C-alpha positions in Angstrom: 10.0 -13.7 17.3 8.9 -11.9 14.1 5.2 -12.3 13.0 4.4 -14.5 10.1 3.6 -12.4 7.0 0.9 -14.1 4.9 1.3 -13.5 1.1 -1.2 -14.0 -1.7 0.1 -14.2 -5.3 -2.1 -13.3 -8.3 -0.6 -13.7 -11.7 -1.8 -15.4 -14.9 1.6 -16.8 -15.7 2.2 -20.1 -13.8 6.0 -19.8 -14.0 5.9 -16.4 -12.3 3.6 -17.9 -9.5 6.0 -20.8 -9.0 9.1 -18.6 -9.3 8.0 -16.0 -6.7 6.7 -18.7 -4.4 10.1 -20.5 -4.6 12.0 -17.2 -4.1 10.1 -16.6 -0.8 10.1 -20.2 0.4 13.3 -19.8 2.4 12.1 -16.8 4.4 11.1 -17.9 7.9 8.7 -15.1 8.5 7.1 -15.0 5.1 4.6 -17.6 3.8 2.8 -17.8 0.5 -0.6 -18.8 1.8 -2.6 -18.4 -1.5 -1.9 -18.3 -5.2 -4.3 -17.6 -8.1 -4.0 -17.0 -11.9 -7.4 -15.2 -12.1 -8.6 -12.0 -10.5 -12.2 -13.1 -10.3 -11.2 -16.4 -8.7 -9.1 -14.6 -6.1 -12.0 -12.3 -5.1 -14.3 -15.3 -4.7 -11.7 -17.1 -2.7 -11.2 -14.2 -0.3 -14.9 -14.2 0.5 -14.6 -17.8 1.7 -11.5 -17.3 3.9 -11.6 -17.3 7.7 -10.1 -14.1 9.3 -7.1 -16.0 10.6 -6.3 -17.2 7.0 -6.7 -13.8 5.3 -3.5 -12.6 3.6 -1.6 -9.6 4.9 -0.2 -8.6 1.5 -1.4 -9.4 -2.1 1.2 -9.4 -4.9 -0.8 -8.5 -8.0 0.3 -8.7 -11.7 -0.8 -5.8 -13.8 -1.2 -7.5 -17.2 -3.7 -10.3 -16.6 -6.7 -11.5 -18.5 -9.7 -11.3 -18.4 -9.4 -9.0 -15.4 -6.2 -6.9 -15.4 -4.4 -6.0 -12.2 -5.7 -2.4 -11.9 -9.3 -3.6 -12.2 -8.6 -6.2 -9.5 -6.9 -3.6 -7.2 -9.9 -1.2 -7.5 -12.3 -4.0 -6.4 -9.9 -5.1 -3.6 -9.5 -1.5 -2.3 -13.2 -1.1 -2.2 -14.0 -4.4 -0.5 -10.9 -4.8 1.6 -9.3 -1.4 2.2 -6.9 -2.7 4.8 -5.4 -5.4 2.5 -1.9 -4.2 1.5 -1.1 -4.5 -2.2 2.2 -4.7 -4.1 1.9 -4.3 -7.8 4.1 -6.5 -10.0 4.8 -5.4 -13.6 7.3 -5.8 -16.4 6.6 -2.1 -17.4 8.0 0.4 -15.0 6.6 3.8 -15.9 5.9 7.1 -14.1 2.3 6.9 -15.2 1.8 3.6 -13.5 3.4 4.8 -10.3 1.0 7.8 -10.4 -2.0 5.5 -10.9 -0.6 3.3 -8.1 -0.5 6.2 -5.7 -4.0 7.2 -6.7 -5.3 3.7 -5.9 -3.5 3.6 -2.6 -1.3 0.6 -3.5 1.6 0.0 -1.0 4.4 -0.6 -3.5 5.4 -1.1 -7.1 7.9 -3.7 -8.1 9.3 -4.6 -11.5 9.2 -8.3 -12.2 13.0 -8.3 -12.7 13.6 -7.1 -9.1 16.2 -9.1 -7.2 15.4 -11.3 -4.1 16.6 -8.7 -1.6 14.4 -6.0 -3.0 11.4 -8.4 -2.9 12.1 -9.2 0.7 12.7 -5.6 1.7 9.5 -4.5 0.0 7.4 -7.1 1.7 8.9 -6.4 5.1 8.5 -2.6 4.7 4.9 -2.8 3.5 4.0 -5.1 6.3 5.6 -2.8 8.9 5.1 0.7 7.5 2.4 0.3 4.9 4.4 1.5 2.0 7.7 0.9 0.2 9.5 3.2 -2.2 12.8 2.7 -3.9 15.1 5.6 -4.7 13.6 5.7 -8.3 10.1 5.8 -6.8 11.1 8.8 -4.7 12.3 10.6 -7.7 9.0 10.0 -9.5 7.1 11.2 -6.4 9.2 14.3 -6.3 8.3 15.0 -9.9 4.6 14.8 -8.9 5.3 17.1 -5.9 6.7 19.7 -8.4 3.6 19.5 -10.6 0.6 21.2 -9.1 -1.7 19.7 -11.8 -0.7 16.1 -11.1 -0.7 16.6 -7.3 -4.2 18.0 -7.5 -5.4 15.0 -9.5 -4.0 12.6 -6.8 -5.7 14.4 -3.9 -8.6 16.6 -4.7 -9.2 18.7 -1.6 -11.6 21.5 -0.9 -10.2 22.2 2.6 -6.6 22.2 3.6 -5.5 20.2 6.7 -5.3 22.2 9.9 -2.1 22.3 11.9 -3.5 19.9 14.5 -4.6 17.5 11.7 -1.1 17.6 10.3 0.3 16.8 13.7 -2.0 13.7 13.8 -0.9 12.8 10.2 2.8 12.9 11.3 2.1 10.6 14.2 0.1 8.2 12.1 3.0 8.0 9.7 5.2 7.1 12.6 2.9 4.2 13.4 1.5 5.5 16.7 -1.9 4.2 17.7 -4.9 6.4 18.5 -4.2 6.1 22.2 -0.5 6.9 21.8 -1.4 9.9 19.6 -3.8 11.1 22.3 -1.2 10.9 24.9 1.3 12.9 22.8 -1.1 15.6 21.9 -2.9 15.7 25.2 -6.3 15.0 23.8 -8.7 12.1 24.1 -8.6 9.0 21.8 -12.1 9.8 20.7 -10.8 13.3 19.5 -8.0 11.5 17.7 -10.5 9.3 15.9 -12.5 12.4 14.9 -9.3 14.0 13.5 -8.4 10.8 11.6 -11.9 10.6 10.0 -11.8 14.3 9.0 -8.3 13.7 7.5 -9.5 10.7 5.5 -12.6 12.7 4.3 -10.5 15.7 3.3 -7.8 14.0 1.3 -10.1 11.2 -0.1 -7.9 8.4 1.3 -9.4 5.0 2.0 -6.9 3.9 4.6 -3.7 4.6 6.5 -1.6 3.9 3.4 -3.4 6.8 1.6 -2.7 9.1 4.5 1.0 8.1 4.4 1.3 8.7 0.7 -0.5 12.0 1.0 2.0 13.0 3.7 5.0 12.1 1.6 3.8 13.9 -1.5 3.0 17.0 0.6 6.3 17.1 2.6 4.5 16.4 5.9 6.4 13.1 6.4 9.7 11.9 5.0 10.0 8.2 4.3 13.5 6.7 4.5 14.7 5.9 1.0 15.6 2.2 0.3 
């Protein structure tokens, strides 16, 4: 039996909230557990939730008032780094994707996406932490070919060691610390030390940031959708 994916929707347009909620209503393993038309209200509501009611994924609109989607994401990533976030927007630009990567957002979806893409994105983000379409991959490749832009995404003083890259590859394949320890013949505590050094070096806040770093730097290849 597939686990239930709890979704929160944040958009200041009521029709969008109702439309997306209806679109997802027939999915057995996806439930819209919370909706809000205001970023500040959403943050206040999260603080009141019990752990079992906390959403797995937040679908956040970019163009909201008075707090826009990027401002909301910055606060959410600071307070709840493990909350996966999918950005929704009518404006699909390379600059937005770059900023999304910088923030550590899990996916970016145009509001005119079809139902299948929505479901694929939610499922992939829940399972893998990230979702990139073929168009997203092309944009990421352009970042990979621009040393200036790549540097602004991950400002590093020290490169990852070969062992740290091995750990990154296994993190991207969703192995736990114990499983990584078994594969590399080291202790789980050593894996945790490697993981912390990796996060410190690349400036990532969570596993999503590690995965995005690995994709941009050709350490891990994510299957195109």
